[in-house]
VEXKE-396232 format. One record per residue: residue number from 0; residue in one letter; x, y, z of N, C-alpha, C in turn. Coordinates in Angstrom, 1 decimal. Layout:
# residues N
NUM;a;X;Y;Z;X;Y;Z;X;Y;Z
...
This chain:
# residues 333
0;m;119.3;87.0;57.6;119.1;85.8;58.3;119.6;85.7;59.8
1;k;120.8;86.3;59.7;121.6;86.7;61.2;120.7;87.7;61.9
2;k;120.0;88.8;61.3;119.2;89.6;62.2;117.9;88.6;62.8
3;i;117.1;87.9;61.6;116.3;86.9;62.1;116.6;86.1;63.4
4;l;117.7;85.4;63.2;118.0;84.5;64.4;118.5;85.2;65.5
5;l;119.0;86.7;65.4;119.3;87.7;66.3;118.0;87.9;67.1
6;i;117.1;88.3;66.4;115.6;88.8;67.1;114.8;87.4;67.4
7;l;115.0;86.5;67.0;114.5;85.2;67.8;115.2;84.8;69.0
8;g;116.5;85.0;69.0;117.0;84.7;70.0;117.1;85.5;71.2
9;l;116.7;86.9;71.1;116.4;87.8;71.9;114.9;87.5;72.4
10;i;114.0;87.3;71.6;112.6;87.0;72.1;112.8;85.6;72.9
11;c;113.6;84.6;72.8;113.6;83.5;73.5;114.2;83.6;74.7
12;g;115.1;84.6;74.8;115.8;85.0;76.0;114.8;85.7;76.8
13;l;113.9;86.9;76.3;113.1;87.5;77.0;111.9;86.6;77.8
14;h;111.6;85.6;76.7;110.5;84.4;77.3;111.0;83.7;78.4
15;v;112.5;83.2;78.5;112.9;82.4;79.4;113.2;83.2;80.7
16;d;113.7;84.6;80.7;113.9;85.5;81.7;112.3;85.7;82.5
17;a;111.2;85.8;81.1;109.9;86.2;82.1;109.3;85.1;82.8
18;e;109.6;83.9;82.2;109.3;82.7;82.9;110.0;82.4;84.3
19;a;111.4;82.8;84.4;112.1;82.5;85.5;111.9;83.7;86.6
20;q;111.1;85.0;86.1;110.9;86.3;86.9;109.6;85.6;87.6
21;k;108.6;84.9;86.8;107.4;84.5;87.2;107.7;83.5;88.3
22;k;108.3;82.5;88.3;108.5;81.5;89.3;109.3;82.2;90.3
23;t;110.2;83.2;90.3;110.6;83.8;91.2;109.6;84.7;92.2
24;n;108.6;85.2;91.2;107.4;86.2;91.8;106.8;85.2;92.9
25;d;106.3;83.9;92.1;105.5;82.7;92.7;106.2;82.4;94.0
26;i;107.5;81.9;94.0;108.3;81.8;95.4;107.9;82.7;96.7
27;e;108.4;84.0;96.2;108.1;85.1;97.0;106.6;85.3;97.7
28;l;105.8;85.0;96.7;104.5;85.1;97.1;103.8;84.1;98.0
29;l;104.3;82.8;97.9;104.2;82.0;98.6;105.2;82.1;99.9
30;f;106.0;82.5;99.9;106.6;82.7;101.1;105.8;83.7;102.0
31;d;105.2;84.8;101.2;104.6;85.8;102.1;103.3;85.5;102.6
32;i;102.8;84.7;101.6;101.3;84.1;102.4;101.6;83.2;103.5
33;r;102.7;82.4;103.6;103.0;81.6;104.7;102.9;82.6;105.7
34;s;104.0;83.2;105.8;104.4;84.3;106.9;103.1;85.0;107.2
35;r;102.5;85.6;106.3;101.3;86.2;106.9;100.3;85.3;107.7
36;f;100.1;84.0;107.1;99.1;83.2;107.6;99.3;82.9;108.9
37;i;100.7;82.4;109.3;101.2;82.2;110.9;101.1;83.2;111.7
38;t;101.1;84.4;111.1;100.8;85.7;112.0;99.5;85.9;112.3
39;e;98.4;85.9;111.5;96.9;86.1;111.8;96.5;84.7;112.4
40;w;97.2;83.5;112.1;96.5;82.7;112.7;96.9;82.5;114.3
41;s;98.1;82.8;114.6;98.6;82.7;115.8;97.9;83.8;116.9
42;y;97.9;85.0;116.1;97.2;86.2;116.8;95.7;86.0;117.0
43;f;94.8;85.4;116.2;93.5;84.9;116.5;93.4;84.2;117.6
44;r;94.5;82.9;117.6;94.5;81.9;118.6;94.5;82.7;120.0
45;m;95.3;83.9;119.9;95.4;84.4;121.4;94.3;85.5;121.7
46;q;94.0;86.2;120.8;93.0;87.6;120.9;91.5;86.9;121.0
47;k;91.3;85.8;120.5;89.7;85.4;120.5;89.7;84.2;121.3
48;n;90.4;84.0;122.1;90.5;82.8;123.1;89.8;83.1;124.5
49;p;88.8;82.3;124.5;88.2;82.8;125.6;88.6;82.2;127.0
50;l;89.5;81.3;126.9;90.3;80.6;128.3;91.6;81.4;128.6
51;l;91.9;82.5;128.1;93.1;83.3;128.2;92.3;84.7;128.9
52;t;92.9;85.0;130.0;92.5;86.2;130.6;93.3;87.6;129.9
53;y;92.7;88.5;130.3;93.5;90.0;129.7;94.4;90.0;130.3
54;e;95.0;89.7;131.5;96.3;89.8;132.1;97.2;88.8;131.3
55;e;96.9;87.6;131.1;97.8;86.8;130.4;98.1;87.3;128.8
56;t;97.0;88.1;128.2;97.2;88.5;126.8;97.7;89.8;126.6
57;h;97.7;90.8;127.7;98.1;92.0;127.5;99.4;92.4;128.4
58;t;100.0;93.5;128.3;101.0;94.2;128.7;100.6;95.0;130.0
59;e;101.4;95.5;130.9;100.9;96.2;131.9;100.4;97.7;131.6
60;w;100.7;97.8;130.2;100.3;99.2;129.5;98.9;99.1;128.7
61;g;98.8;97.9;128.5;97.3;97.6;128.0;97.6;97.0;126.6
62;a;98.5;97.0;126.0;98.8;96.7;124.5;99.0;95.2;124.6
63;w;98.4;94.6;123.2;98.3;93.2;123.1;99.7;92.5;123.2
64;k;100.2;91.3;123.6;101.5;90.7;123.9;101.7;90.1;122.3
65;r;102.6;89.7;122.0;103.0;88.8;121.1;102.5;87.4;121.2
66;p;101.9;86.5;120.3;101.6;85.2;120.5;102.8;84.4;121.2
67;d;103.7;84.6;120.9;105.0;83.6;121.4;105.2;84.1;122.8
68;q;104.6;85.2;123.6;105.0;85.6;124.8;103.7;85.3;125.8
69;v;102.8;84.5;125.0;101.8;84.0;125.8;101.4;82.5;125.9
70;i;101.8;81.9;127.3;102.0;80.6;127.4;100.9;79.8;126.9
71;g;101.1;78.6;126.1;100.2;78.0;125.5;99.5;78.2;124.1
72;v;100.0;79.3;123.6;99.6;79.6;122.2;100.6;79.3;121.2
73;i;101.6;80.0;121.4;102.8;79.3;120.2;104.0;79.5;120.9
74;p;104.9;78.6;121.1;106.2;78.8;121.7;107.1;79.8;120.8
75;d;107.9;80.6;121.4;109.3;81.4;120.8;110.0;80.8;119.8
76;t;110.3;79.3;120.0;111.0;78.6;119.3;110.7;78.3;118.0
77;f;109.2;78.5;117.8;108.8;78.5;116.6;109.1;79.6;115.5
78;f;109.2;80.5;116.2;109.9;82.0;115.3;111.5;82.0;115.6
79;t;112.2;81.7;116.5;113.5;81.9;116.8;114.1;80.7;115.9
80;k;113.9;79.8;115.9;114.5;78.4;115.2;113.9;78.3;114.0
81;d;113.3;79.3;113.2;113.1;79.5;111.6;112.2;78.1;111.3
82;y;111.1;77.9;112.1;110.2;77.0;111.5;109.3;77.6;110.7
83;e;108.8;76.8;109.6;107.8;77.1;108.7;106.5;76.4;108.9
84;p;105.7;77.0;108.9;104.3;75.9;108.8;104.0;75.2;107.6
85;d;103.7;73.9;108.0;103.3;72.9;107.1;102.0;72.9;106.5
86;i;101.9;74.0;105.2;100.7;74.2;105.0;100.8;74.0;103.3
87;k;99.6;73.9;102.6;99.5;73.8;101.2;98.8;74.9;100.8
88;i;99.2;75.5;99.6;98.7;76.8;99.1;98.4;76.6;97.9
89;y;97.2;76.6;97.3;96.9;76.9;95.8;95.8;77.7;95.3
90;r;95.7;78.3;94.1;94.8;79.1;93.6;93.3;78.4;93.7
91;w;92.4;79.3;93.8;90.9;79.1;94.0;90.3;79.5;92.8
92;e;90.0;78.9;92.1;89.7;79.0;90.5;88.4;79.5;90.4
93;d;87.7;78.9;91.5;86.2;79.4;91.2;85.8;81.0;91.6
94;i;86.8;81.7;92.1;86.6;82.8;92.2;86.6;83.7;90.8
95;y;87.1;83.2;89.5;86.8;84.1;88.5;85.5;83.7;88.0
96;k;84.6;83.0;88.5;83.2;82.9;88.0;82.5;84.2;88.4
97;r;81.8;84.7;87.3;80.8;85.9;87.7;79.8;85.4;88.6
98;s;79.5;84.2;88.9;78.4;84.1;89.6;78.6;84.4;91.3
99;l;79.9;84.7;91.6;80.1;85.2;92.8;79.8;86.5;93.2
100;y;79.5;87.4;92.2;79.1;88.6;92.4;77.7;89.1;91.9
101;c;77.2;89.9;92.7;75.6;90.4;92.3;75.7;90.8;90.8
102;e;74.6;90.9;90.4;74.4;91.4;89.2;74.5;92.8;88.8
103;h;74.7;93.7;89.7;75.0;94.9;89.8;76.4;95.5;90.1
104;c;77.1;94.3;90.8;78.7;94.4;91.0;79.6;94.5;90.0
105;e;80.6;95.7;90.0;81.7;95.0;89.1;82.7;93.9;89.4
106;q;83.1;93.2;88.5;84.1;92.0;88.9;85.4;92.7;89.3
107;v;85.9;92.4;90.5;87.0;93.0;90.7;88.2;92.4;89.8
108;r;89.0;93.7;89.6;90.2;93.4;88.8;91.1;92.6;89.5
109;n;91.7;91.9;88.6;93.0;90.7;89.1;92.7;90.1;90.5
110;p;91.5;89.5;90.5;91.3;88.7;91.8;91.7;87.5;91.9
111;f;93.0;87.7;92.6;93.8;86.2;92.9;93.5;86.0;94.4
112;f;92.9;84.6;94.4;92.5;84.2;95.5;93.2;82.7;96.1
113;y;93.7;82.4;96.9;94.4;81.3;97.4;93.6;80.6;98.5
114;v;93.6;79.2;98.6;93.2;78.4;99.5;94.5;77.9;100.4
115;i;94.6;77.9;101.7;95.5;77.5;102.4;94.8;76.5;103.0
116;e;95.6;75.1;103.1;95.3;73.8;103.9;96.1;73.7;104.9
117;k;95.8;73.2;106.0;96.9;72.5;106.8;96.1;71.5;107.7
118;g;96.8;70.5;108.5;96.4;69.5;109.3;96.0;70.2;110.5
119;d;95.6;69.3;111.8;95.2;69.7;113.0;96.2;70.5;113.5
120;g;96.1;71.2;114.3;96.8;72.0;115.0;98.1;73.0;114.2
121;i;98.9;72.9;114.4;99.9;74.0;113.2;101.2;72.6;113.6
122;t;101.8;72.5;112.4;103.1;71.7;112.3;104.2;72.5;111.8
123;g;105.3;72.9;112.3;106.3;73.8;112.3;107.5;72.6;111.4
124;i;108.0;73.1;110.4;109.2;72.2;109.9;110.4;73.1;109.6
125;r;111.7;72.5;110.1;112.5;73.4;110.0;113.8;72.6;109.0
126;h;114.2;73.6;108.1;115.0;72.8;106.8;116.3;73.3;106.8
127;n;117.2;72.5;106.6;118.7;72.9;106.4;118.4;74.0;105.1
128;v;119.0;75.2;105.4;119.0;76.3;104.5;119.8;75.9;103.1
129;w;120.8;75.1;103.2;121.8;74.9;101.9;121.2;73.9;101.3
130;t;120.6;72.6;102.0;120.4;71.3;100.9;118.8;71.2;101.0
131;n;118.1;72.1;101.8;116.7;71.9;102.1;116.5;70.6;102.6
132;e;116.9;69.7;103.3;116.7;68.9;104.1;115.9;69.2;105.2
133;i;114.8;68.2;105.6;114.0;68.6;106.9;115.1;67.9;108.0
134;l;115.2;69.0;108.8;115.9;68.9;110.2;115.2;68.2;111.2
135;d;114.0;68.8;111.3;113.2;68.2;112.5;111.4;68.9;112.4
136;t;110.6;68.7;113.1;109.2;69.1;113.2;108.6;69.1;114.5
137;l;108.0;70.3;114.4;107.3;70.5;115.9;105.9;70.8;115.6
138;q;105.2;69.7;116.3;103.9;69.7;116.2;103.1;70.6;117.4
139;l;102.2;71.1;117.0;101.4;71.9;117.9;99.9;71.9;118.0
140;n;99.3;71.7;119.3;97.9;71.5;119.3;97.5;72.7;120.2
141;v;97.2;73.7;119.9;97.2;74.8;121.0;95.6;75.3;120.7
142;y;95.0;74.7;121.6;93.6;75.2;122.1;92.6;74.6;120.9
143;d;93.1;73.6;120.3;92.1;73.1;119.1;91.0;73.0;119.3
144;s;90.6;72.4;120.8;89.0;71.9;120.7;87.9;73.1;120.8
145;i;88.6;74.2;120.8;87.6;75.5;121.1;87.8;76.1;119.7
146;f;88.4;75.8;118.4;88.4;76.3;117.2;88.5;75.2;116.0
147;p;86.9;75.2;115.9;87.0;74.1;115.1;86.5;74.4;113.7
148;y;87.0;73.3;112.9;87.1;73.4;111.3;88.1;74.8;111.0
149;d;89.1;74.2;111.6;90.5;75.2;111.5;91.7;74.7;110.4
150;n;91.1;74.1;109.7;92.1;73.5;108.4;92.3;74.1;107.0
151;r;91.2;75.1;106.9;91.1;75.6;105.4;90.8;77.1;105.7
152;f;91.3;77.8;104.5;91.5;79.2;104.9;91.4;79.9;103.2
153;l;90.7;81.3;103.2;90.7;81.7;101.7;91.4;83.0;101.8
154;i;92.2;83.4;101.1;93.0;84.4;101.4;93.2;85.1;100.1
155;y;93.1;86.4;99.9;93.3;87.4;98.6;94.1;88.3;98.6
156;n;95.1;88.1;97.5;96.2;89.0;97.2;96.3;89.6;95.8
157;p;95.7;90.9;95.7;95.8;91.5;94.2;97.5;91.8;94.0
158;e;98.1;90.6;93.3;99.3;90.8;93.2;100.0;91.8;92.2
159;y;99.1;92.3;91.4;99.8;93.2;90.3;99.4;94.5;91.0
160;e;98.4;94.9;91.8;97.8;96.1;92.3;98.7;96.5;93.4
161;n;98.6;95.5;94.4;99.4;95.8;95.8;99.5;94.4;96.3
162;p;100.9;94.1;95.9;101.4;92.7;96.1;101.5;92.7;97.6
163;n;101.7;93.7;98.4;101.9;93.6;100.1;100.5;93.6;100.6
164;k;99.4;93.5;100.0;98.2;93.5;100.5;97.3;91.9;100.5
165;f;97.2;91.6;101.7;96.6;90.3;102.0;95.2;90.5;102.8
166;i;94.3;89.7;102.3;92.8;89.6;103.0;92.2;88.4;103.3
167;f;92.1;88.1;104.5;91.6;86.8;104.7;89.9;87.1;104.5
168;y;89.4;85.7;103.6;88.0;85.8;103.7;87.2;84.8;104.2
169;s;88.1;83.4;104.8;87.2;82.4;105.5;88.5;81.7;106.2
170;g;88.1;81.1;107.1;89.1;80.5;108.1;88.9;81.2;109.3
171;n;89.7;80.2;110.5;89.7;81.0;111.7;90.7;82.0;112.1
172;v;90.6;83.2;111.4;91.5;84.3;111.6;90.6;85.7;111.5
173;d;91.0;86.7;111.5;90.2;87.8;111.7;89.9;88.3;110.0
174;w;88.6;88.6;110.0;88.4;89.1;108.5;88.1;90.7;108.7
175;i;89.3;91.4;108.3;89.4;92.8;108.8;88.6;93.7;107.8
176;e;88.4;93.3;106.4;87.7;94.0;105.5;86.5;93.4;105.2
177;p;85.6;94.0;104.7;84.1;93.4;104.2;84.2;92.9;102.8
178;f;83.2;92.2;102.4;83.6;91.7;100.8;83.8;93.0;100.2
179;f;84.0;92.6;98.6;84.5;93.7;97.9;83.1;94.7;97.8
180;n;81.9;94.3;97.7;80.7;94.9;97.6;79.7;94.7;98.4
181;s;79.0;95.8;99.4;78.1;95.3;100.3;77.0;94.7;99.7
182;k;76.8;94.9;98.4;75.7;93.7;97.8;76.1;92.5;97.1
183;v;77.2;92.1;97.7;77.5;90.6;97.4;76.3;89.8;97.8
184;t;76.4;88.6;96.8;75.1;87.9;96.8;75.3;86.8;98.0
185;i;74.3;86.0;98.6;74.4;85.1;99.3;75.2;83.8;98.9
186;v;74.9;83.7;97.3;75.8;82.8;97.0;77.4;83.1;97.1
187;g;77.8;83.9;96.6;79.1;84.7;96.9;79.7;84.7;98.1
188;a;78.8;85.0;99.3;79.2;84.9;100.6;79.6;83.4;101.0
189;a;78.3;82.7;100.4;78.4;81.3;100.8;79.7;80.5;100.2
190;k;80.1;80.8;99.1;81.3;80.2;98.4;82.6;80.9;99.5
191;m;82.9;81.8;99.5;83.8;82.5;99.9;84.1;81.8;101.7
192;r;83.1;82.1;102.4;83.0;81.9;103.9;83.2;80.4;104.0
193;g;82.1;79.7;103.0;82.2;78.2;102.8;83.4;77.4;102.7
194;v;84.5;78.3;102.3;85.7;77.2;102.0;86.3;76.7;103.3
195;q;86.0;77.5;104.3;86.5;76.8;105.6;85.8;75.6;105.9
196;f;84.7;75.4;105.5;83.7;74.3;105.8;83.5;73.2;104.7
197;g;84.5;73.4;103.4;84.4;72.3;102.4;83.3;72.4;101.6
198;l;82.4;73.6;101.6;81.2;73.7;100.6;81.5;73.5;98.9
199;e;80.8;72.7;98.5;80.9;72.6;97.3;79.5;72.5;96.5
200;y;79.5;72.9;95.3;78.4;73.1;94.2;77.5;74.2;94.9
201;v;77.7;75.3;95.4;76.9;76.2;95.9;75.8;76.8;94.8
202;a;74.7;76.9;95.0;73.5;77.4;94.0;72.6;78.4;94.9
203;r;72.2;79.3;93.8;71.2;80.4;94.3;69.8;79.4;94.8
204;v;69.0;80.0;95.3;67.7;79.6;95.6;66.5;80.5;94.8
205;e;65.7;80.1;94.0;64.7;80.7;93.4;63.8;81.3;94.4
206;q;63.5;82.9;93.7;62.6;83.4;94.6;61.4;82.8;95.2
207;k;60.8;82.0;94.4;59.5;81.2;94.9;59.9;80.1;96.2
208;i;61.1;79.7;96.0;61.2;78.6;97.3;61.9;79.6;98.4
209;t;62.5;81.1;98.4;62.7;81.7;99.1;61.5;82.3;99.8
210;d;60.5;82.5;99.0;59.2;82.8;99.6;58.7;81.8;100.5
211;s;58.7;80.4;100.2;58.4;79.4;100.8;59.1;79.0;102.2
212;l;60.4;79.4;102.3;61.5;79.1;103.5;60.8;80.2;104.4
213;r;60.6;81.3;104.1;60.3;82.6;105.0;59.1;82.3;105.4
214;k;58.3;81.5;104.8;57.1;81.0;105.4;57.3;79.9;106.6
215;l;58.1;79.0;105.9;58.5;77.8;106.8;59.2;78.3;108.5
216;r;60.3;79.3;108.0;60.9;79.9;109.2;60.5;81.4;109.4
217;p;59.4;81.5;109.8;58.8;83.0;110.0;59.6;84.0;110.9
218;e;60.5;83.3;111.8;61.5;84.2;112.6;62.4;84.7;112.0
219;y;62.7;84.3;110.5;63.5;85.0;109.9;63.0;85.8;108.5
220;p;62.2;86.7;108.5;61.6;87.2;107.4;62.4;87.7;106.3
221;d;63.4;88.1;106.7;64.4;89.1;105.8;65.4;88.2;105.3
222;y;65.5;86.8;105.4;66.7;85.8;105.2;66.6;85.7;103.5
223;v;67.8;85.5;102.8;68.0;84.9;101.6;68.7;83.8;101.7
224;y;68.5;82.8;100.6;69.1;81.4;101.0;69.8;81.0;99.7
225;a;71.2;80.3;99.9;71.6;79.4;98.9;72.1;78.1;99.4
226;t;72.0;76.9;98.4;72.5;75.7;98.8;73.6;75.5;98.4
227;a;74.3;74.2;99.1;75.7;73.8;98.9;75.2;72.0;98.9
228;d;75.5;71.3;97.9;75.4;70.0;97.9;76.7;69.1;99.1
229;e;77.7;69.7;99.1;78.4;69.0;99.9;79.3;70.1;101.2
230;s;79.7;69.6;102.2;80.6;70.1;103.0;81.0;69.0;104.5
231;f;81.7;69.7;105.2;82.3;68.7;106.5;81.6;68.8;107.4
232;i;80.1;69.6;107.4;79.5;69.9;108.6;78.4;68.8;108.7
233;s;78.1;68.5;107.6;76.7;67.3;107.5;77.2;66.5;106.3
234;r;76.5;65.4;106.4;76.3;64.3;105.5;75.2;64.5;104.3
235;g;74.6;65.5;104.2;73.7;65.9;103.5;73.6;67.3;102.8
236;r;72.9;67.8;102.3;72.8;69.2;101.9;73.0;70.5;102.9
237;i;73.3;71.4;102.5;73.5;72.4;103.6;72.6;73.5;103.0
238;l;71.9;74.3;103.9;71.1;75.5;103.5;71.9;76.7;104.2
239;v;72.3;77.5;103.4;73.1;78.8;103.8;72.2;79.9;103.8
240;a;72.0;80.8;104.7;71.1;81.9;104.8;72.0;83.3;105.5
241;g;71.1;84.2;105.2;71.8;85.5;106.3;70.5;86.6;105.6
242;h;71.1;87.7;106.4;70.0;89.0;106.3;70.3;89.3;105.0
243;e;69.1;89.8;104.3;69.2;90.2;103.2;70.3;91.5;102.8
244;n;70.1;92.4;103.8;71.0;93.5;103.7;72.1;93.7;104.4
245;s;72.8;92.6;105.3;74.0;92.4;105.8;74.7;91.4;105.6
246;i;74.7;90.7;104.6;75.1;89.6;104.2;76.6;89.4;104.6
247;s;77.2;90.5;104.5;78.8;90.6;104.9;79.1;90.4;106.2
248;d;78.0;90.8;107.1;78.5;90.8;108.5;77.8;89.4;109.2
249;y;77.2;88.5;108.2;76.6;87.5;109.1;76.0;86.5;108.1
250;i;76.4;85.1;108.4;75.6;84.2;107.7;75.6;82.8;108.4
251;e;74.9;82.1;107.8;74.6;80.7;108.8;74.6;79.4;108.0
252;f;74.8;78.3;108.6;75.0;77.1;107.6;73.7;76.1;108.5
253;i;72.8;75.7;107.7;71.7;74.8;108.4;71.4;73.5;108.0
254;f;71.3;72.6;108.8;71.0;71.5;108.4;70.0;70.5;109.5
255;y;69.3;69.6;109.2;68.8;69.1;110.2;69.3;67.4;110.4
256;s;69.4;67.3;111.9;70.0;65.8;112.2;69.2;65.2;113.2
257;d;69.2;63.6;113.3;68.8;62.9;114.2;70.1;62.1;114.6
258;d;71.4;62.4;114.4;72.3;61.6;114.7;72.6;61.8;116.1
259;s;72.6;60.9;117.3;72.7;61.3;118.7;74.1;61.8;118.8
260;i;75.0;61.3;118.1;76.4;62.2;118.3;76.6;63.6;118.2
261;k;75.8;64.1;117.1;75.9;65.4;117.0;74.6;66.2;117.8
262;t;73.5;65.6;117.9;72.5;66.1;118.9;72.6;66.0;120.2
263;g;73.5;64.9;120.8;73.3;64.3;122.0;71.9;63.7;122.5
264;d;71.0;63.8;122.0;69.7;63.1;122.1;69.9;61.4;121.5
265;s;69.5;60.6;122.6;69.4;59.0;121.8;68.3;58.8;121.3
266;k;67.3;59.4;121.5;65.6;58.9;121.0;65.5;59.3;119.5
267;g;66.4;59.9;118.7;66.3;59.8;117.5;65.4;61.0;116.9
268;i;65.2;62.1;117.8;64.3;63.1;117.3;65.4;64.3;116.6
269;y;64.6;64.6;115.6;65.3;65.6;114.7;65.8;67.2;115.5
270;y;66.9;67.6;115.0;67.5;68.8;115.6;67.7;69.6;114.2
271;e;67.4;71.0;114.7;67.9;72.1;113.8;69.2;72.4;114.1
272;m;70.2;72.2;113.4;71.4;72.7;113.4;71.9;73.8;112.9
273;r;72.6;75.0;113.3;73.0;76.0;112.9;74.1;76.4;113.1
274;y;75.1;76.6;112.0;76.4;77.2;112.7;76.3;78.6;112.2
275;l;76.5;79.3;113.3;76.5;80.6;113.1;77.9;81.3;112.7
276;l;77.9;82.3;111.7;79.1;82.7;111.4;79.2;84.4;111.1
277;p;79.1;85.0;112.4;79.4;86.4;112.3;80.8;87.0;111.8
278;s;80.8;87.9;111.1;82.2;88.5;110.7;83.1;88.9;111.8
279;n;82.5;90.3;112.7;83.3;90.6;113.5;83.0;89.9;115.0
280;i;83.9;89.7;115.4;83.6;88.9;117.0;84.7;89.2;117.8
281;k;84.5;89.2;119.2;85.5;89.4;120.3;85.8;87.9;120.7
282;s;85.4;86.9;120.5;85.7;85.5;121.2;85.4;84.3;119.8
283;i;86.1;83.6;119.9;85.7;82.3;118.9;84.4;81.8;119.2
284;t;83.8;82.0;120.4;82.5;81.3;121.0;81.2;82.0;120.1
285;e;81.7;83.1;119.3;80.4;83.8;118.7;80.4;82.9;117.4
286;r;81.4;82.2;116.9;81.0;81.5;115.8;81.0;80.2;116.2
287;r;79.7;79.5;116.1;79.6;78.5;116.7;78.3;77.3;116.3
288;m;78.3;76.4;116.7;77.2;75.5;116.0;75.9;75.7;117.4
289;v;74.8;76.0;116.7;73.6;75.9;117.9;72.5;74.8;117.4
290;k;72.0;74.2;118.4;71.3;73.2;118.1;69.9;73.2;118.8
291;r;69.0;72.9;118.2;67.5;73.1;118.8;66.6;72.1;118.5
292;k;65.9;71.4;119.5;65.4;70.5;119.3;63.8;70.7;118.7
293;l;63.4;69.8;117.4;62.5;70.1;116.8;60.9;69.6;117.6
294;t;60.0;70.5;117.8;58.7;69.7;118.2;58.3;68.7;117.3
295;e;57.3;68.2;117.6;56.6;66.8;116.7;56.2;67.6;115.6
296;e;55.3;68.9;115.7;54.8;69.4;114.8;55.9;70.1;113.7
297;e;57.0;70.6;114.4;58.1;71.1;113.4;58.4;70.0;112.6
298;q;59.0;68.9;113.3;59.4;67.9;112.8;58.7;67.4;111.3
299;n;57.3;66.9;111.6;56.4;66.7;110.4;56.3;67.6;109.5
300;k;56.6;68.9;109.9;56.2;69.9;108.8;57.6;70.2;107.8
301;m;59.0;69.7;108.8;60.3;69.6;107.8;60.0;68.6;107.2
302;l;59.7;67.3;107.4;59.7;66.0;106.5;58.7;66.4;105.3
303;r;57.9;67.2;105.7;56.9;67.2;104.4;57.1;68.5;103.4
304;s;58.2;69.0;103.7;58.7;70.5;103.0;59.9;70.4;102.2
305;y;60.2;71.5;101.8;61.6;71.6;101.1;62.5;71.5;102.1
306;l;62.6;71.8;103.3;63.6;71.5;104.1;64.0;70.3;104.4
307;r;63.4;69.2;104.1;63.7;67.8;104.2;64.9;67.3;103.2
308;k;65.3;68.6;102.6;66.6;68.3;101.6;67.9;68.5;102.4
309;f;67.4;68.8;103.5;68.9;69.6;104.4;68.8;68.6;105.6
310;r;68.8;67.3;105.5;68.7;66.1;106.3;70.1;65.6;106.4
311;d;70.9;65.6;107.7;72.1;65.0;107.7;71.8;63.5;107.7
312;m;72.1;63.0;106.3;71.4;61.5;106.0;72.6;60.6;106.1
313;t;71.9;59.4;106.6;72.8;58.2;106.9;72.8;57.8;105.6
314;r;73.5;56.4;105.1;73.7;55.7;104.2;72.3;55.2;103.9
315;e;71.6;54.7;104.7;69.9;54.2;104.5;69.1;55.2;104.2
316;m;69.3;56.5;104.5;68.5;57.5;104.0;69.0;58.1;102.5
317;e;70.2;57.9;102.4;70.7;58.3;100.6;70.2;57.2;99.7
318;e;69.9;56.1;100.1;69.5;54.9;99.5;68.1;55.1;99.2
319;e;67.4;55.6;100.5;66.0;56.0;100.2;65.5;57.3;99.3
320;e;66.3;58.1;99.7;66.1;59.4;98.6;66.5;59.0;97.1
321;f;67.5;58.3;96.5;67.9;57.9;95.5;66.6;57.0;95.0
322;i;66.2;56.2;95.5;64.8;55.3;94.9;63.8;56.1;94.8
323;k;63.5;57.1;95.6;62.4;58.3;95.3;62.5;59.0;94.3
324;t;63.9;59.3;94.0;64.1;60.3;93.0;63.8;59.5;91.5
325;m;64.5;58.1;91.4;64.3;57.6;90.4;62.7;57.1;90.2
326;e;62.1;56.7;91.1;60.7;56.7;91.0;60.0;57.9;90.3
327;s;60.1;58.8;90.8;59.7;60.0;90.5;60.1;60.3;88.9
328;e;61.4;60.3;88.7;61.5;60.5;87.3;60.9;59.5;86.2
329;a;60.8;58.2;86.7;60.2;57.2;85.8;58.8;57.5;85.8
330;v;58.3;58.2;86.7;56.6;58.9;86.2;56.6;59.7;85.4
331;e;57.2;60.7;85.7;57.4;61.8;84.6;57.4;61.5;83.2
332;e;58.5;60.7;83.1;58.6;60.0;81.7;57.5;59.5;81.2
């Protein structure tokens, strides 16, 4: 009996130790993610900023300066006084779904992905190291106007393979490495890159619809497509597109809007809105929204085709669409 109790005690002790170790590892990981995030974010703010000159960002020997050495990017007090970025970090569970990978790609072993969320700009918080009491905060708005959609990021950390490896796949930071496999699907790319834009319910487009879209948009003959039901960009659905053989390098988010605030046109004319998202850039201006006014013929074609599903809908339009859907379902029954 004593042996049994001893064994049970050892097992319980090991379990407690394992749980304690896991919590310690999680705390260390979150600390590492915070540290990596503020480094990548601040360097991106400096290196991809078209408003800063070469002389402002480089030393006399041609090397990049540290962001805290460049006026207006991030003050050195953020680092010297031990401020921590006020961010939230949580696991991105959707990454485990097989739909993220193409049919012929192997799923990555131990794919640990995390979503990082923050408010506008960056807020630094300084704590008392003994009591964890908040001593003060430092709110920074550094060139926010030229870095849109800057509140969400996706980072990958293979904890058990290489705990010191961190790769960003979404957000206003550099994406140093391509996706896991060059054959990643447009759905996988849309889900990963779309974290920055709050994309939800991403789905593939059937081949017959892809063929139809290629006819409707003949200037993009090799594009493949996915759709998303929700995003920060539009009040309607989003069409995600990219070149069939270079999805890792470039995708775009498309919708149609007659909202004068977005189009700048008070006449209620529809515009094609495309948010371009290349992977490798020299300036943040390469990741941008491009708008194009539709001709009357193009507008009529859009409203009569599959593209009408991607309108930036007002409440009145949503109600109209709902009624049409209900009437269509009633007829089918």
